[in-house]
All heavy atoms as a GROMACS GRO file, in nm:
protein
  651
    1MET      N    1   7.666   3.247  16.366
    1MET     CA    2   7.694   3.386  16.387
    1MET      C    3   7.795   3.401  16.503
    1MET      O    4   7.892   3.480  16.492
    1MET     CB    5   7.565   3.462  16.413
    1MET     CG    6   7.595   3.606  16.453
    1MET     SD    7   7.453   3.709  16.473
    1MET     CE    8   7.427   3.756  16.304
    2LEU      N    9   7.772   3.331  16.611
    2LEU     CA   10   7.860   3.345  16.725
    2LEU      C   11   8.003   3.305  16.687
    2LEU      O   12   8.098   3.375  16.720
    2LEU     CB   13   7.811   3.260  16.840
    2LEU     CG   14   7.900   3.251  16.962
    2LEU    CD1   15   7.918   3.385  17.026
    2LEU    CD2   16   7.847   3.149  17.063
    3ALA      N   17   8.016   3.193  16.619
    3ALA     CA   18   8.147   3.148  16.573
    3ALA      C   19   8.215   3.254  16.488
    3ALA      O   20   8.334   3.275  16.499
    3ALA     CB   21   8.137   3.013  16.503
    4GLY      N   22   8.142   3.320  16.403
    4GLY     CA   23   8.198   3.423  16.317
    4GLY      C   24   8.251   3.540  16.395
    4GLY      O   25   8.358   3.592  16.366
    5VAL      N   26   8.178   3.582  16.500
    5VAL     CA   27   8.230   3.691  16.585
    5VAL      C   28   8.353   3.646  16.658
    5VAL      O   29   8.455   3.724  16.665
    5VAL     CB   30   8.120   3.732  16.689
    5VAL    CG1   31   8.176   3.826  16.791
    5VAL    CG2   32   8.002   3.798  16.619
    6LEU      N   33   8.355   3.524  16.708
    6LEU     CA   34   8.476   3.474  16.776
    6LEU      C   35   8.595   3.464  16.681
    6LEU      O   36   8.708   3.497  16.714
    6LEU     CB   37   8.445   3.338  16.841
    6LEU     CG   38   8.344   3.342  16.956
    6LEU    CD1   39   8.309   3.202  17.001
    6LEU    CD2   40   8.397   3.424  17.071
    7ARG      N   41   8.567   3.420  16.557
    7ARG     CA   42   8.676   3.415  16.455
    7ARG      C   43   8.735   3.553  16.425
    7ARG      O   44   8.852   3.570  16.421
    7ARG     CB   45   8.623   3.355  16.326
    7ARG     CG   46   8.623   3.204  16.320
    7ARG     CD   47   8.599   3.153  16.181
    7ARG     NE   48   8.480   3.210  16.112
    7ARG     CZ   49   8.358   3.154  16.125
    7ARG    NH1   50   8.338   3.047  16.200
    7ARG    NH2   51   8.258   3.204  16.064
    8ARG      N   52   8.647   3.649  16.407
    8ARG     CA   53   8.692   3.786  16.378
    8ARG      C   54   8.773   3.842  16.494
    8ARG      O   55   8.877   3.906  16.476
    8ARG     CB   56   8.577   3.876  16.343
    8ARG     CG   57   8.520   3.849  16.207
    8ARG     CD   58   8.420   3.952  16.159
    8ARG     NE   59   8.311   3.981  16.252
    8ARG     CZ   60   8.200   3.912  16.258
    8ARG    NH1   61   8.182   3.809  16.176
    8ARG    NH2   62   8.107   3.945  16.343
    9HIS      N   63   8.725   3.821  16.617
    9HIS     CA   64   8.796   3.870  16.734
    9HIS      C   65   8.932   3.802  16.746
    9HIS      O   66   9.032   3.870  16.772
    9HIS     CB   67   8.712   3.843  16.859
    9HIS     CG   68   8.773   3.891  16.985
    9HIS    ND1   69   8.799   4.025  17.012
    9HIS    CD2   70   8.826   3.825  17.092
    9HIS    CE1   71   8.860   4.041  17.127
    9HIS    NE2   72   8.876   3.917  17.179
   10ALA      N   73   8.937   3.669  16.736
   10ALA     CA   74   9.064   3.601  16.751
   10ALA      C   75   9.162   3.640  16.640
   10ALA      O   76   9.283   3.660  16.667
   10ALA     CB   77   9.044   3.449  16.745
   11THR      N   78   9.114   3.662  16.520
   11THR     CA   79   9.197   3.707  16.409
   11THR      C   80   9.256   3.844  16.438
   11THR      O   81   9.376   3.873  16.421
   11THR     CB   82   9.122   3.706  16.278
   11THR    OG1   83   9.080   3.574  16.248
   11THR    CG2   84   9.207   3.756  16.162
   12LYS      N   85   9.169   3.935  16.483
   12LYS     CA   86   9.211   4.074  16.511
   12LYS      C   87   9.316   4.076  16.622
   12LYS      O   88   9.420   4.146  16.610
   12LYS     CB   89   9.088   4.158  16.551
   12LYS     CG   90   9.120   4.301  16.580
   12LYS     CD   91   8.996   4.376  16.614
   12LYS     CE   92   9.027   4.520  16.645
   12LYS     NZ   93   8.908   4.594  16.687
   13VAL      N   94   9.293   4.004  16.727
   13VAL     CA   95   9.388   4.001  16.843
   13VAL      C   96   9.518   3.938  16.797
   13VAL      O   97   9.627   3.990  16.829
   13VAL     CB   98   9.324   3.925  16.962
   13VAL    CG1   99   9.430   3.901  17.071
   13VAL    CG2  100   9.205   4.004  17.020
   14GLY      N  101   9.512   3.832  16.725
   14GLY     CA  102   9.631   3.763  16.676
   14GLY      C  103   9.719   3.851  16.588
   14GLY      O  104   9.839   3.864  16.600
   15ARG      N  105   9.651   3.922  16.494
   15ARG     CA  106   9.725   4.011  16.403
   15ARG      C  107   9.784   4.128  16.482
   15ARG      O  108   9.894   4.176  16.446
   15ARG     CB  109   9.632   4.062  16.297
   15ARG     CG  110   9.605   3.960  16.191
   15ARG     CD  111   9.515   4.014  16.079
   15ARG     NE  112   9.494   3.915  15.981
   15ARG     CZ  113   9.392   3.917  15.898
   15ARG    NH1  114   9.305   4.017  15.902
   15ARG    NH2  115   9.374   3.823  15.811
   16ALA      N  116   9.712   4.177  16.586
   16ALA     CA  117   9.764   4.290  16.664
   16ALA      C  118   9.897   4.255  16.731
   16ALA      O  119   9.977   4.348  16.756
   16ALA     CB  120   9.659   4.332  16.766
   17VAL      N  121   9.916   4.126  16.760
   17VAL     CA  122  10.043   4.089  16.826
   17VAL      C  123  10.144   4.028  16.728
   17VAL      O  124  10.243   3.971  16.766
   17VAL     CB  125  10.021   3.997  16.948
   17VAL    CG1  126   9.943   4.069  17.060
   17VAL    CG2  127   9.952   3.868  16.908
   18GLY      N  128  10.109   4.036  16.595
   18GLY     CA  129  10.203   3.994  16.494
   18GLY      C  130  10.190   3.849  16.443
   18GLY      O  131  10.280   3.800  16.374
   19TYR      N  132  10.084   3.781  16.474
   19TYR     CA  133  10.068   3.643  16.429
   19TYR      C  134   9.995   3.644  16.293
   19TYR      O  135   9.873   3.655  16.289
   19TYR     CB  136   9.986   3.557  16.527
   19TYR     CG  137  10.059   3.542  16.659
   19TYR    CD1  138   9.990   3.556  16.779
   19TYR    CD2  139  10.195   3.510  16.665
   19TYR    CE1  140  10.051   3.538  16.901
   19TYR    CE2  141  10.259   3.491  16.787
   19TYR     CZ  142  10.187   3.510  16.904
   19TYR     OH  143  10.250   3.495  17.025
   20GLU      N  144  10.067   3.633  16.185
   20GLU     CA  145  10.012   3.635  16.053
   20GLU      C  146   9.914   3.520  16.026
   20GLU      O  147   9.824   3.527  15.944
   20GLU     CB  148  10.120   3.637  15.949
   20GLU     CG  149  10.206   3.762  15.952
   20GLU     CD  150  10.317   3.757  15.852
   20GLU    OE1  151  10.316   3.675  15.760
   20GLU    OE2  152  10.411   3.838  15.868
   21TRP      N  153   9.934   3.408  16.098
   21TRP     CA  154   9.859   3.285  16.076
   21TRP      C  155   9.730   3.288  16.163
   21TRP      O  156   9.656   3.188  16.163
   21TRP     CB  157   9.941   3.165  16.111
   21TRP     CG  158  10.024   3.180  16.233
   21TRP    CD1  159  10.157   3.213  16.237
   21TRP    CD2  160   9.981   3.174  16.372
   21TRP    NE1  161  10.202   3.224  16.371
   21TRP    CE2  162  10.094   3.201  16.454
   21TRP    CE3  163   9.862   3.144  16.435
   21TRP    CZ2  164  10.088   3.201  16.593
   21TRP    CZ3  165   9.854   3.145  16.574
   21TRP    CH2  166   9.965   3.173  16.648
   22SER      N  167   9.700   3.395  16.234
   22SER     CA  168   9.588   3.398  16.328
   22SER      C  169   9.453   3.368  16.258
   22SER      O  170   9.368   3.300  16.318
   22SER     CB  171   9.581   3.529  16.403
   22SER     OG  172   9.556   3.635  16.315
   23GLU      N  173   9.434   3.416  16.135
   23GLU     CA  174   9.306   3.392  16.069
   23GLU      C  175   9.285   3.244  16.041
   23GLU      O  176   9.175   3.191  16.063
   23GLU     CB  177   9.297   3.471  15.939
   23GLU     CG  178   9.165   3.454  15.873
   23GLU     CD  179   9.148   3.542  15.749
   23GLU    OE1  180   9.249   3.607  15.705
   23GLU    OE2  181   9.037   3.544  15.694
   24ALA      N  182   9.384   3.172  15.997
   24ALA     CA  183   9.374   3.032  15.965
   24ALA      C  184   9.344   2.950  16.090
   24ALA      O  185   9.256   2.862  16.091
   24ALA     CB  186   9.500   2.978  15.899
   25ILE      N  187   9.409   2.984  16.198
   25ILE     CA  188   9.388   2.915  16.327
   25ILE      C  189   9.248   2.944  16.379
   25ILE      O  190   9.176   2.857  16.427
   25ILE     CB  191   9.498   2.951  16.428
   25ILE    CG1  192   9.633   2.906  16.382
   25ILE    CG2  193   9.462   2.895  16.569
   25ILE    CD1  194   9.652   2.756  16.364
   26ALA      N  195   9.208   3.070  16.374
   26ALA     CA  196   9.077   3.110  16.421
   26ALA      C  197   8.967   3.037  16.343
   26ALA      O  198   8.866   2.996  16.401
   26ALA     CB  199   9.058   3.262  16.410
   27LYS      N  200   8.985   3.023  16.212
   27LYS     CA  201   8.883   2.949  16.129
   27LYS      C  202   8.871   2.805  16.174
   27LYS      O  203   8.763   2.746  16.172
   27LYS     CB  204   8.924   2.954  15.982
   27LYS     CG  205   8.894   3.084  15.917
   27LYS     CD  206   8.934   3.078  15.770
   27LYS     CE  207   8.909   3.211  15.704
   27LYS     NZ  208   8.950   3.210  15.561
   28TRP      N  209   8.981   2.745  16.213
   28TRP     CA  210   8.980   2.606  16.257
   28TRP      C  211   8.920   2.592  16.397
   28TRP      O  212   8.835   2.507  16.421
   28TRP     CB  213   9.120   2.545  16.253
   28TRP     CG  214   9.125   2.407  16.303
   28TRP    CD1  215   9.084   2.297  16.236
   28TRP    CD2  216   9.173   2.360  16.431
   28TRP    NE1  217   9.103   2.185  16.315
   28TRP    CE2  218   9.159   2.221  16.435
   28TRP    CE3  219   9.229   2.426  16.540
   28TRP    CZ2  220   9.198   2.144  16.543
   28TRP    CZ3  221   9.265   2.349  16.650
   28TRP    CH2  222   9.250   2.210  16.648
   29ILE      N  223   8.962   2.682  16.490
   29ILE     CA  224   8.915   2.669  16.628
   29ILE      C  225   8.766   2.708  16.639
   29ILE      O  226   8.690   2.642  16.702
   29ILE     CB  227   9.000   2.760  16.720
   29ILE    CG1  228   9.142   2.700  16.731
   29ILE    CG2  229   8.936   2.768  16.861
   29ILE    CD1  230   9.237   2.789  16.806
   30TRP      N  231   8.727   2.821  16.580
   30TRP     CA  232   8.592   2.872  16.595
   30TRP      C  233   8.509   2.844  16.470
   30TRP      O  234   8.444   2.934  16.414
   30TRP     CB  235   8.594   3.018  16.631
   30TRP     CG  236   8.667   3.046  16.753
   30TRP    CD1  237   8.782   3.122  16.768
   30TRP    CD2  238   8.639   2.998  16.886
   30TRP    NE1  239   8.822   3.122  16.898
   30TRP    CE2  240   8.739   3.048  16.976
   30TRP    CE3  241   8.539   2.916  16.938
   30TRP    CZ2  242   8.739   3.018  17.111
   30TRP    CZ3  243   8.544   2.887  17.074
   30TRP    CH2  244   8.640   2.939  17.157
   31ARG      N  245   8.510   2.718  16.424
   31ARG     CA  246   8.432   2.685  16.304
   31ARG      C  247   8.285   2.686  16.336
   31ARG      O  248   8.244   2.683  16.450
   31ARG     CB  249   8.477   2.547  16.252
   31ARG     CG  250   8.468   2.436  16.349
   31ARG     CD  251   8.542   2.311  16.297
   31ARG     NE  252   8.548   2.204  16.391
   31ARG     CZ  253   8.647   2.191  16.481
   31ARG    NH1  254   8.745   2.278  16.485
   31ARG    NH2  255   8.650   2.090  16.562
   32ASP      N  256   8.205   2.693  16.227
   32ASP     CA  257   8.062   2.714  16.244
   32ASP      C  258   7.988   2.590  16.304
   32ASP      O  259   7.886   2.603  16.366
   32ASP     CB  260   7.996   2.749  16.111
   32ASP     CG  261   8.033   2.888  16.066
   32ASP    OD1  262   8.042   2.972  16.153
   32ASP    OD2  263   8.048   2.907  15.946
   33SER      N  264   8.041   2.469  16.282
   33SER     CA  265   7.971   2.354  16.334
   33SER      C  266   8.073   2.248  16.373
   33SER      O  267   8.195   2.262  16.349
   33SER     CB  268   7.878   2.296  16.226
   33SER     OG  269   7.951   2.258  16.113
   34GLY      N  270   8.022   2.141  16.432
   34GLY     CA  271   8.110   2.030  16.469
   34GLY      C  272   8.195   2.055  16.592
   34GLY      O  273   8.300   1.997  16.603
   35TRP      N  274   8.148   2.138  16.686
   35TRP     CA  275   8.223   2.163  16.802
   35TRP      C  276   8.225   2.040  16.892
   35TRP      O  277   8.119   1.982  16.922
   35TRP     CB  278   8.162   2.279  16.882
   35TRP     CG  279   8.189   2.414  16.826
   35TRP    CD1  280   8.222   2.444  16.698
   35TRP    CD2  281   8.183   2.540  16.899
   35TRP    NE1  282   8.239   2.582  16.686
   35TRP    CE2  283   8.212   2.642  16.808
   35TRP    CE3  284   8.154   2.573  17.029
   35TRP    CZ2  285   8.215   2.774  16.844
   35TRP    CZ3  286   8.153   2.704  17.067
   35TRP    CH2  287   8.187   2.804  16.973
   36SER      N  288   8.339   2.001  16.940
   36SER     CA  289   8.347   1.890  17.033
   36SER      C  290   8.310   1.943  17.173
   36SER      O  291   8.300   2.063  17.195
   36SER     CB  292   8.493   1.834  17.038
   36SER     OG  293   8.581   1.937  17.086
   37SER      N  294   8.295   1.852  17.265
   37SER     CA  295   8.267   1.898  17.403
   37SER      C  296   8.386   1.976  17.457
   37SER      O  297   8.365   2.072  17.534
   37SER     CB  298   8.237   1.776  17.494
   37SER     OG  299   8.342   1.685  17.496
   38HIS      N  300   8.505   1.941  17.415
   38HIS     CA  301   8.627   2.019  17.454
   38HIS      C  302   8.618   2.161  17.400
   38HIS      O  303   8.646   2.253  17.472
   38HIS     CB  304   8.750   1.947  17.409
   38HIS     CG  305   8.875   2.032  17.433
   38HIS    ND1  306   8.929   2.050  17.560
   38HIS    CD2  307   8.952   2.101  17.346
   38HIS    CE1  308   9.034   2.132  17.548
   38HIS    NE2  309   9.044   2.165  17.421
   39ARG      N  310   8.582   2.173  17.274
   39ARG     CA  311   8.576   2.308  17.212
   39ARG      C  312   8.470   2.390  17.284
   39ARG      O  313   8.488   2.510  17.312
   39ARG     CB  314   8.545   2.295  17.065
   39ARG     CG  315   8.530   2.426  16.991
   39ARG     CD  316   8.660   2.509  16.990
   39ARG     NE  317   8.770   2.423  16.953
   39ARG     CZ  318   8.888   2.427  17.013
   39ARG    NH1  319   8.914   2.513  17.106
   39ARG    NH2  320   8.985   2.345  16.979
   40TYR      N  321   8.356   2.331  17.317
   40TYR     CA  322   8.250   2.403  17.387
   40TYR      C  323   8.302   2.447  17.526
   40TYR      O  324   8.272   2.555  17.573
   40TYR     CB  325   8.123   2.322  17.396
   40TYR     CG  326   8.007   2.400  17.451
   40TYR    CD1  327   7.953   2.507  17.382
   40TYR    CD2  328   7.951   2.369  17.575
   40TYR    CE1  329   7.847   2.583  17.430
   40TYR    CE2  330   7.842   2.443  17.626
   40TYR     CZ  331   7.796   2.549  17.555
   40TYR     OH  332   7.692   2.625  17.606
   41ASP      N  333   8.375   2.359  17.592
   41ASP     CA  334   8.434   2.395  17.726
   41ASP      C  335   8.530   2.512  17.709
   41ASP      O  336   8.529   2.600  17.797
   41ASP     CB  337   8.500   2.274  17.782
   41ASP     CG  338   8.554   2.301  17.922
   41ASP    OD1  339   8.476   2.342  18.011
   41ASP    OD2  340   8.677   2.289  17.946
   42VAL      N  341   8.612   2.514  17.604
   42VAL     CA  342   8.702   2.628  17.580
   42VAL      C  343   8.621   2.756  17.567
   42VAL      O  344   8.654   2.857  17.623
   42VAL     CB  345   8.791   2.602  17.454
   42VAL    CG1  346   8.864   2.729  17.412
   42VAL    CG2  347   8.891   2.487  17.481
   43TYR      N  348   8.513   2.744  17.486
   43TYR     CA  349   8.427   2.864  17.467
   43TYR      C  350   8.366   2.909  17.599
   43TYR      O  351   8.371   3.030  17.635
   43TYR     CB  352   8.310   2.827  17.370
   43TYR     CG  353   8.200   2.922  17.375
   43TYR    CD1  354   8.207   3.054  17.330
   43TYR    CD2  355   8.075   2.885  17.437
   43TYR    CE1  356   8.103   3.141  17.339
   43TYR    CE2  357   7.972   2.974  17.444
   43TYR     CZ  358   7.983   3.101  17.398
   43TYR     OH  359   7.878   3.188  17.409
   44LEU      N  360   8.319   2.816  17.682
   44LEU     CA  361   8.259   2.858  17.811
   44LEU      C  362   8.362   2.918  17.905
   44LEU      O  363   8.333   3.018  17.971
   44LEU     CB  364   8.195   2.737  17.879
   44LEU     CG  365   8.066   2.684  17.817
   44LEU    CD1  366   8.019   2.560  17.893
   44LEU    CD2  367   7.958   2.792  17.816
   45ARG      N  368   8.481   2.866  17.906
   45ARG     CA  369   8.590   2.921  17.987
   45ARG      C  370   8.621   3.064  17.944
   45ARG      O  371   8.637   3.155  18.022
   45ARG     CB  372   8.712   2.837  17.987
   45ARG     CG  373   8.698   2.704  18.063
   45ARG     CD  374   8.819   2.614  18.039
   45ARG     NE  375   8.802   2.485  18.095
   45ARG     CZ  376   8.858   2.448  18.210
   45ARG    NH1  377   8.939   2.528  18.274
   45ARG    NH2  378   8.838   2.325  18.256
   46TRP      N  379   8.627   3.086  17.811
   46TRP     CA  380   8.653   3.216  17.756
   46TRP      C  381   8.540   3.313  17.794
   46TRP      O  382   8.564   3.423  17.835
   46TRP     CB  383   8.672   3.208  17.604
   46TRP     CG  384   8.694   3.348  17.545
   46TRP    CD1  385   8.809   3.415  17.540
   46TRP    CD2  386   8.593   3.433  17.491
   46TRP    NE1  387   8.790   3.536  17.480
   46TRP    CE2  388   8.659   3.554  17.454
   46TRP    CE3  389   8.455   3.423  17.472
   46TRP    CZ2  390   8.590   3.658  17.393
   46TRP    CZ3  391   8.389   3.527  17.414
   46TRP    CH2  392   8.455   3.643  17.375
   47MET      N  393   8.418   3.266  17.780
   47MET     CA  394   8.303   3.351  17.810
   47MET      C  395   8.302   3.395  17.955
   47MET      O  396   8.278   3.512  17.984
   47MET     CB  397   8.174   3.270  17.779
   47MET     CG  398   8.047   3.351  17.797
   47MET     SD  399   8.034   3.484  17.679
   47MET     CE  400   7.992   3.396  17.535
   48TYR      N  401   8.328   3.304  18.047
   48TYR     CA  402   8.331   3.339  18.189
   48TYR      C  403   8.446   3.430  18.222
   48TYR      O  404   8.429   3.524  18.301
   48TYR     CB  405   8.331   3.214  18.278
   48TYR     CG  406   8.189   3.156  18.296
   48TYR    CD1  407   8.139   3.067  18.202
   48TYR    CD2  408   8.110   3.195  18.404
   48TYR    CE1  409   8.008   3.017  18.219
   48TYR    CE2  410   7.984   3.145  18.419
   48TYR     CZ  411   7.933   3.058  18.325
   48TYR     OH  412   7.805   3.010  18.342
   49ALA      N  413   8.563   3.405  18.162
   49ALA     CA  414   8.677   3.494  18.185
   49ALA      C  415   8.651   3.635  18.132
   49ALA      O  416   8.682   3.735  18.199
   49ALA     CB  417   8.802   3.435  18.125
   50ALA      N  418   8.594   3.641  18.009
   50ALA     CA  419   8.564   3.773  17.955
   50ALA      C  420   8.460   3.850  18.036
   50ALA      O  421   8.475   3.968  18.060
   50ALA     CB  422   8.513   3.756  17.810
   51ASN      N  423   8.363   3.773  18.085
   51ASN     CA  424   8.262   3.836  18.171
   51ASN      C  425   8.321   3.890  18.299
   51ASN      O  426   8.286   3.999  18.346
   51ASN     CB  427   8.148   3.736  18.199
   51ASN     CG  428   8.041   3.800  18.277
   51ASN    OD1  429   7.963   3.879  18.226
   51ASN    ND2  430   8.031   3.766  18.406
   52GLU      N  431   8.413   3.814  18.361
   52GLU     CA  432   8.475   3.860  18.486
   52GLU      C  433   8.557   3.987  18.461
   52GLU      O  434   8.554   4.077  18.543
   52GLU     CB  435   8.568   3.750  18.537
   52GLU     CG  436   8.493   3.636  18.604
   52GLU     CD  437   8.586   3.526  18.651
   52GLU    OE1  438   8.708   3.551  18.667
   52GLU    OE2  439   8.538   3.414  18.669
   53ARG      N  440   8.624   3.993  18.344
   53ARG     CA  441   8.701   4.116  18.316
   53ARG      C  442   8.610   4.236  18.294
   53ARG      O  443   8.642   4.346  18.335
   53ARG     CB  444   8.788   4.092  18.194
   53ARG     CG  445   8.899   3.993  18.224
   53ARG     CD  446   9.002   3.987  18.120
   53ARG     NE  447   9.083   4.109  18.129
   53ARG     CZ  448   9.189   4.131  18.057
   53ARG    NH1  449   9.226   4.042  17.967
   53ARG    NH2  450   9.257   4.240  18.068
   54LEU      N  451   8.498   4.213  18.230
   54LEU     CA  452   8.404   4.323  18.208
   54LEU      C  453   8.346   4.370  18.340
   54LEU      O  454   8.335   4.491  18.364
   54LEU     CB  455   8.289   4.280  18.114
   54LEU     CG  456   8.323   4.264  17.968
   54LEU    CD1  457   8.212   4.192  17.893
   54LEU    CD2  458   8.347   4.405  17.906
   55ALA      N  459   8.310   4.277  18.424
   55ALA     CA  460   8.255   4.311  18.556
   55ALA      C  461   8.354   4.386  18.642
   55ALA      O  462   8.318   4.479  18.715
   55ALA     CB  463   8.204   4.184  18.629
   56ALA      N  464   8.481   4.350  18.628
   56ALA     CA  465   8.587   4.416  18.706
   56ALA      C  466   8.627   4.553  18.651
   56ALA      O  467   8.694   4.632  18.719
   56ALA     CB  468   8.711   4.328  18.714
   57ALA      N  469   8.583   4.586  18.530
   57ALA     CA  470   8.621   4.710  18.467
   57ALA      C  471   8.544   4.826  18.513
   57ALA      O  472   8.566   4.940  18.466
   57ALA     CB  473   8.605   4.695  18.313
   58SER      N  474   8.452   4.813  18.605
   58SER     CA  475   8.376   4.923  18.660
   58SER      C  476   8.300   5.001  18.552
   58SER      O  477   8.300   5.122  18.550
   58SER     CB  478   8.463   5.016  18.743
   58SER     OG  479   8.523   4.948  18.850
   59ILE      N  480   8.237   4.924  18.463
   59ILE     CA  481   8.158   4.992  18.355
   59ILE      C  482   8.011   4.959  18.371
   59ILE      O  483   7.934   4.967  18.275
   59ILE     CB  484   8.210   4.947  18.216
   59ILE    CG1  485   8.203   4.796  18.202
   59ILE    CG2  486   8.348   4.999  18.187
   59ILE    CD1  487   8.225   4.750  18.060
   60ASP      N  488   7.974   4.926  18.490
   60ASP     CA  489   7.837   4.888  18.520
   60ASP      C  490   7.785   4.767  18.438
   60ASP      O  491   7.676   4.762  18.393
   60ASP     CB  492   7.744   5.007  18.497
   60ASP     CG  493   7.610   4.996  18.571
   60ASP    OD1  494   7.608   4.929  18.677
   60ASP    OD2  495   7.511   5.056  18.525
   61TRP      N  496   7.878   4.668  18.422
   61TRP     CA  497   7.843   4.545  18.354
   61TRP      C  498   7.760   4.458  18.447
   61TRP      O  499   7.792   4.448  18.564
   61TRP     CB  500   7.972   4.474  18.310
   61TRP     CG  501   7.942   4.349  18.230
   61TRP    CD1  502   7.949   4.224  18.273
   61TRP    CD2  503   7.902   4.347  18.092
   61TRP    NE1  504   7.917   4.137  18.172
   61TRP    CE2  505   7.884   4.210  18.062
   61TRP    CE3  506   7.871   4.440  17.998
   61TRP    CZ2  507   7.840   4.167  17.935
   61TRP    CZ3  508   7.830   4.398  17.872
   61TRP    CH2  509   7.818   4.264  17.843
   62PRO      N  510   7.655   4.393  18.399
   62PRO     CA  511   7.566   4.318  18.488
   62PRO      C  512   7.624   4.188  18.545
   62PRO      O  513   7.554   4.121  18.618
   62PRO     CB  514   7.450   4.288  18.397
   62PRO     CG  515   7.502   4.292  18.260
   62PRO     CD  516   7.611   4.392  18.263
   63ALA      N  517   7.747   4.153  18.515
   63ALA     CA  518   7.813   4.033  18.569
   63ALA      C  519   7.733   3.910  18.539
   63ALA      O  520   7.711   3.825  18.626
   63ALA     CB  521   7.838   4.051  18.719
   64ALA      N  522   7.689   3.897  18.417
   64ALA     CA  523   7.615   3.777  18.375
   64ALA      C  524   7.668   3.729  18.238
   64ALA      O  525   7.648   3.798  18.140
   64ALA     CB  526   7.466   3.810  18.365
   65PRO      N  527   7.730   3.613  18.238
   65PRO     CA  528   7.780   3.562  18.109
   65PRO      C  529   7.672   3.552  18.002
   65PRO      O  530   7.698   3.568  17.883
   65PRO     CB  531   7.836   3.427  18.143
   65PRO     CG  532   7.862   3.428  18.292
   65PRO     CD  533   7.762   3.524  18.349
   66ASP      N  534   7.547   3.529  18.045
   66ASP     CA  535   7.436   3.519  17.947
   66ASP      C  536   7.422   3.652  17.871
   66ASP      O  537   7.383   3.649  17.752
   66ASP     CB  538   7.305   3.483  18.019
   66ASP     CG  539   7.310   3.342  18.079
   66ASP    OD1  540   7.400   3.266  18.044
   66ASP    OD2  541   7.227   3.316  18.161
   67VAL      N  542   7.442   3.764  17.937
   67VAL     CA  543   7.430   3.891  17.872
   67VAL      C  544   7.538   3.912  17.765
   67VAL      O  545   7.512   3.957  17.653
   67VAL     CB  546   7.432   4.007  17.973
   67VAL    CG1  547   7.433   4.144  17.903
   67VAL    CG2  548   7.314   3.998  18.066
   68LEU      N  549   7.658   3.868  17.797
   68LEU     CA  550   7.769   3.874  17.702
   68LEU      C  551   7.740   3.783  17.582
   68LEU      O  552   7.759   3.820  17.466
   68LEU     CB  553   7.899   3.836  17.764
   68LEU     CG  554   8.019   3.833  17.675
   68LEU    CD1  555   8.043   3.963  17.603
   68LEU    CD2  556   8.146   3.794  17.755
   69GLU      N  557   7.690   3.665  17.613
   69GLU     CA  558   7.656   3.571  17.503
   69GLU      C  559   7.546   3.630  17.413
   69GLU      O  560   7.553   3.621  17.288
   69GLU     CB  561   7.614   3.434  17.560
   69GLU     CG  562   7.596   3.331  17.450
   69GLU     CD  563   7.579   3.193  17.512
   69GLU    OE1  564   7.495   3.177  17.599
   69GLU    OE2  565   7.654   3.102  17.466
   70LEU      N  566   7.446   3.689  17.472
   70LEU     CA  567   7.340   3.756  17.398
   70LEU      C  568   7.399   3.865  17.309
   70LEU      O  569   7.360   3.881  17.191
   70LEU     CB  570   7.234   3.813  17.490
   70LEU     CG  571   7.120   3.885  17.422
   70LEU    CD1  572   7.043   3.797  17.329
   70LEU    CD2  573   7.027   3.947  17.527
   71ALA      N  574   7.491   3.944  17.363
   71ALA     CA  575   7.551   4.050  17.286
   71ALA      C  576   7.628   3.992  17.164
   71ALA      O  577   7.624   4.050  17.057
   71ALA     CB  578   7.647   4.132  17.370
   72LEU      N  579   7.696   3.877  17.184
   72LEU     CA  580   7.766   3.813  17.076
   72LEU      C  581   7.668   3.755  16.970
   72LEU      O  582   7.686   3.775  16.853
   72LEU     CB  583   7.855   3.705  17.130
   72LEU     CG  584   7.976   3.750  17.210
   72LEU    CD1  585   8.041   3.633  17.282
   72LEU    CD2  586   8.072   3.825  17.127
   73PHE      N  587   7.565   3.688  17.019
   73PHE     CA  588   7.468   3.625  16.927
   73PHE      C  589   7.392   3.731  16.848
   73PHE      O  590   7.360   3.709  16.728
   73PHE     CB  591   7.370   3.541  17.004
   73PHE     CG  592   7.403   3.397  17.014
   73PHE    CD1  593   7.435   3.344  17.136
   73PHE    CD2  594   7.404   3.313  16.905
   73PHE    CE1  595   7.471   3.208  17.152
   73PHE    CE2  596   7.438   3.180  16.916
   73PHE     CZ  597   7.472   3.127  17.037
   74SER      N  598   7.361   3.838  16.907
   74SER     CA  599   7.282   3.943  16.839
   74SER      C  600   7.368   4.041  16.761
   74SER      O  601   7.315   4.136  16.701
   74SER     CB  602   7.195   4.020  16.941
   74SER     OG  603   7.279   4.094  17.028
   75ALA      N  604   7.498   4.020  16.762
   75ALA     CA  605   7.592   4.108  16.694
   75ALA      C  606   7.594   4.248  16.749
   75ALA      O  607   7.627   4.345  16.684
   75ALA     CB  608   7.566   4.107  16.543
   76ALA      N  609   7.549   4.262  16.875
   76ALA     CA  610   7.556   4.394  16.944
   76ALA      C  611   7.701   4.426  16.971
   76ALA      O  612   7.739   4.545  16.983
   76ALA     CB  613   7.478   4.391  17.073
   77TRP      N  614   7.783   4.328  16.986
   77TRP     CA  615   7.931   4.351  17.005
   77TRP      C  616   8.000   4.291  16.883
   77TRP      O  617   7.980   4.174  16.852
   77TRP     CB  618   7.980   4.283  17.134
   77TRP     CG  619   8.128   4.299  17.145
   77TRP    CD1  620   8.193   4.409  17.183
   77TRP    CD2  621   8.225   4.199  17.125
   77TRP    NE1  622   8.328   4.389  17.184
   77TRP    CE2  623   8.354   4.258  17.150
   77TRP    CE3  624   8.224   4.067  17.090
   77TRP    CZ2  625   8.476   4.194  17.140
   77TRP    CZ3  626   8.344   3.997  17.079
   77TRP    CH2  627   8.468   4.059  17.106
   78ASP      N  628   8.078   4.373  16.817
   78ASP     CA  629   8.147   4.328  16.698
   78ASP      C  630   8.293   4.374  16.712
   78ASP      O  631   8.316   4.492  16.727
   78ASP     CB  632   8.086   4.386  16.572
   78ASP     CG  633   8.137   4.322  16.448
   78ASP    OD1  634   8.244   4.255  16.452
   78ASP    OD2  635   8.076   4.340  16.343
   79PRO      N  636   8.387   4.281  16.705
   79PRO     CA  637   8.527   4.318  16.724
   79PRO      C  638   8.589   4.400  16.613
   79PRO      O  639   8.701   4.446  16.624
   79PRO     CB  640   8.598   4.183  16.739
   79PRO     CG  641   8.511   4.090  16.665
   79PRO     CD  642   8.371   4.138  16.684
   80GLU      N  643   8.522   4.418  16.502
   80GLU     CA  644   8.581   4.486  16.387
   80GLU      C  645   8.594   4.635  16.417
   80GLU      O  646   8.531   4.708  16.472
   80GLU     CB  647   8.498   4.467  16.263
   80GLU     CG  648   8.487   4.323  16.227
   80GLU     CD  649   8.602   4.267  16.145
   80GLU    OE1  650   8.693   4.341  16.105
   80GLU    OE2  651   8.600   4.149  16.118
   0.00000   0.00000   0.00000
């Protein structure tokens, strides 16, 4: 489920800036299984960076990457 949300988000962002191939790349990068330790590190770096941006946005974000991950896992946040 988490990989699916990340795929949809990456595809949406890529298309917004004109990358027609964004869906194919997102499917490869954020696949459902077989993540290498490098891929997991990329995910963690993204998660912490996204959390920092949310915390800096003055929207009363709890500044906890775990909360963002929970929102992604539970489909409370959907990029569509």
